[in-house]
C-alpha positions in Angstrom: 12.9 -8.2 -13.7 9.0 -9.4 -14.9 8.8 -11.0 -18.6 5.7 -10.6 -20.7 4.8 -7.0 -19.1 2.4 -4.8 -21.3 1.8 -1.3 -20.3 -0.7 1.2 -21.9 -2.3 4.6 -21.0 -5.0 6.8 -22.2 -5.8 10.4 -21.7 -9.5 11.1 -20.6 -10.9 14.5 -21.0 -11.9 15.6 -17.4 -13.9 18.9 -17.0 -13.1 19.3 -13.4 -10.3 21.4 -12.2 -7.8 19.1 -10.3 -4.6 19.6 -8.3 -1.6 17.7 -6.3 -2.4 14.8 -4.1 0.4 12.9 -2.0 2.0 10.2 -4.3 0.3 11.6 -7.6 -0.5 8.7 -10.0 1.5 6.4 -8.0 -1.4 6.0 -5.2 -3.4 4.6 -8.0 -1.0 2.8 -9.9 0.1 0.9 -6.9 -3.5 -0.1 -6.0 -4.2 -1.2 -9.9 -0.7 -3.2 -10.3 -0.5 -4.7 -6.6 -4.3 -5.8 -6.6 -3.7 -7.4 -10.0 -0.8 -9.2 -8.8 -2.9 -11.3 -6.2 -5.3 -11.8 -8.8 -2.5 -13.3 -10.8 -1.3 -15.5 -7.8 -4.7 -16.6 -7.2 -5.4 -17.6 -10.6 -1.8 -19.4 -10.7 -2.6 -21.2 -7.2 0.3 -19.6 -5.3 0.4 -18.1 -2.1 0.7 -14.2 -2.9 3.8 -13.5 -0.9 5.5 -16.4 -2.6 4.3 -15.2 -6.0 5.8 -11.7 -5.6 9.1 -13.5 -4.3 9.3 -15.4 -7.2 8.8 -12.4 -9.7 11.5 -10.3 -7.9 14.1 -13.0 -7.4 16.4 -11.5 -9.7 15.7 -7.9 -8.9 17.3 -6.1 -6.1 17.6 -8.2 -2.6 15.8 -5.3 -0.7 12.5 -5.8 -2.3 12.7 -9.3 -1.2 14.0 -8.3 2.3 11.1 -5.9 2.8 8.4 -8.6 1.5 9.7 -11.0 4.1 9.7 -8.7 7.0 6.5 -7.3 6.5 5.0 -10.7 6.0 6.6 -11.8 9.1 5.6 -9.4 11.2 2.0 -9.4 10.2 2.1 -13.0 11.0 1.6 -14.3 7.5 0.3 -17.8 7.2 -0.8 -18.2 10.5 -4.6 -19.4 11.0 -7.1 -16.6 11.4 -11.0 -16.5 12.4 -13.3 -16.7 9.8 -14.0 -13.2 8.5 -10.4 -12.3 8.8 -7.7 -11.7 6.4 -3.7 -10.7 5.5 -2.6 -8.7 2.4 0.4 -7.2 1.2 1.5 -5.2 -1.3 5.1 -3.8 -2.4 5.9 -0.6 -4.3 8.5 2.0 -5.3 8.4 5.7 -5.5 9.4 7.3 -7.7 11.8 4.6 -9.5 10.6 1.1 -9.3 12.4 0.2 -12.7 15.9 1.3 -11.5 18.1 -0.5 -9.3 19.3 0.9 -6.2 16.8 3.9 -6.5 13.9 5.2 -4.8 12.0 4.1 -1.7 10.9 0.5 -1.7 7.7 0.4 0.7 6.0 -2.6 1.6 2.8 -2.7 3.5 1.2 -5.7 5.1 -2.5 -5.3 6.7 -4.6 -7.7 8.9 -8.2 -6.8 8.5 -11.7 -8.1 9.9 -15.2 -8.0 7.6 -18.3 -8.4 9.5 -21.2 -10.1 8.2 -22.9 -6.8 7.7 -19.7 -5.7 5.5 -18.1 -3.5 8.5 -14.4 -3.4 7.8 -11.9 -3.1 10.8 -8.2 -2.9 10.2 -6.5 -4.3 13.0 -3.1 -4.1 12.3 -0.4 -2.7 9.7 3.4 -3.6 9.4 5.5 -1.7 7.3 9.1 -2.5 6.1 10.8 -0.2 3.6 14.2 0.7 2.1 15.0 4.4 1.2 18.8 3.5 1.4 20.1 5.1 4.7 18.2 7.3 7.1 19.6 10.4 9.1 16.6 10.6 11.4 14.7 7.9 12.3 12.0 9.7 14.0 11.1 11.8 11.1 11.1 8.6 9.0 8.7 6.8 11.1 6.5 10.1 11.2 6.3 10.2 7.6 5.5 6.7 7.3 2.9 6.7 9.9 1.4 9.7 8.4 1.6 8.7 4.8 0.0 5.2 5.6 -2.9 6.9 7.3 -3.3 9.3 4.5 -3.3 6.2 2.0 -5.8 4.4 4.1 -8.0 7.3 4.3 -8.2 7.5 0.5 -8.8 3.9 -0.1 -11.8 3.2 2.6 -13.3 6.9 3.3 -12.8 9.7 0.9 -15.1 10.2 -1.9 -16.1 13.3 -4.0 -19.5 13.5 -6.0 -19.7 15.6 -8.9 -23.2 17.2 -9.6 -24.2 19.6 -12.2 -20.5 20.7 -12.5 -20.0 21.0 -8.8 -18.5 19.2 -6.0 -21.4 18.1 -3.8 -19.4 17.4 -0.5 -18.4 21.3 0.6 -17.5 20.5 4.1 -16.4 17.7 6.7 -19.8 16.9 7.8 -20.4 15.3 4.4 -16.8 14.4 3.4 -15.5 11.7 6.1 -12.0 11.8 7.2 -10.4 9.2 9.7 -10.7 10.3 13.4 -7.9 9.2 15.8 -10.4 6.4 17.2 -10.5 5.0 13.4 -6.5 4.4 13.1 -5.6 0.8 13.6 -4.4 0.4 17.0 -1.2 -1.0 15.7 0.9 0.7 12.8 4.2 -1.1 13.1 7.2 0.5 11.3 10.3 -1.9 10.7 13.6 -0.4 9.8 15.1 -4.1 9.7 15.3 -4.1 5.9 17.4 -1.0 5.1 20.2 -2.0 2.6 22.5 1.0 3.7 22.9 2.2 0.3 24.5 5.6 0.1 21.0 6.8 -1.4 18.6 9.1 0.9 15.7 9.0 -0.7 12.0 10.4 -0.7 10.1 9.0 2.2 7.0 11.3 2.3 5.0 9.9 -0.5 6.1 6.2 -0.6 3.9 5.1 2.1 0.7 5.8 0.4 0.8 3.5 -2.4 1.0 0.2 -0.9 -1.5 0.5 1.7 -5.0 0.5 -0.5 -3.8 -2.8 -2.3 -2.7 -4.4 0.8 -6.1 -3.6 2.3 -7.8 -4.7 -0.8 -6.1 -8.1 -0.7 -6.9 -8.6 2.7 -10.4 -8.0 2.5 -10.4 -11.0 -0.8 -8.7 -13.1 1.8 -11.2 -12.5 4.4 -14.3 -12.7 2.3 -13.2 -14.3 -1.0 
């Protein structure tokens, strides 16, 4: 749906054993793509939401529905105090290039950045389309959990390697989100569901858009 696209990849030798991670590859790719889309929108002088809607205008309608719903719920376009910003990102796990496939996940974030650089995530709104849903409670739980997982990876988790070994050996040196760190509001909205016959994967899809949504919101808050 988007013309003039160029994709490349490279294999880098890493002498550290690695394993599976929720939303493998996708969690990183989502950040690269959706933060870059904001860069493009800002360079073009277009609102990041409108920019995405233009790019996706000929693609499956649920993509635009998810964008509009998440943006509406987060209060997109309404004035904010200085040091606060909103960001949005949309992804699909695992089949973004196919029509009526995979799970579309759109996350909008409202953040505050203090003068000292302290980040507070005030609200998160998620709209999605996996086709159809059998158990709404289970879907909501997976989206909430996947969002928190992706948020933790975005703002908290970091491993240091020294002399071939991991430095952080336990949770006293490897910070994880506690209940008190979770945003007071994580809203999961079902209104963009297409009702398509597929019931696609929901557990890993939320990990993708949360990091770029936060990053884009930080830019809006700080410039």
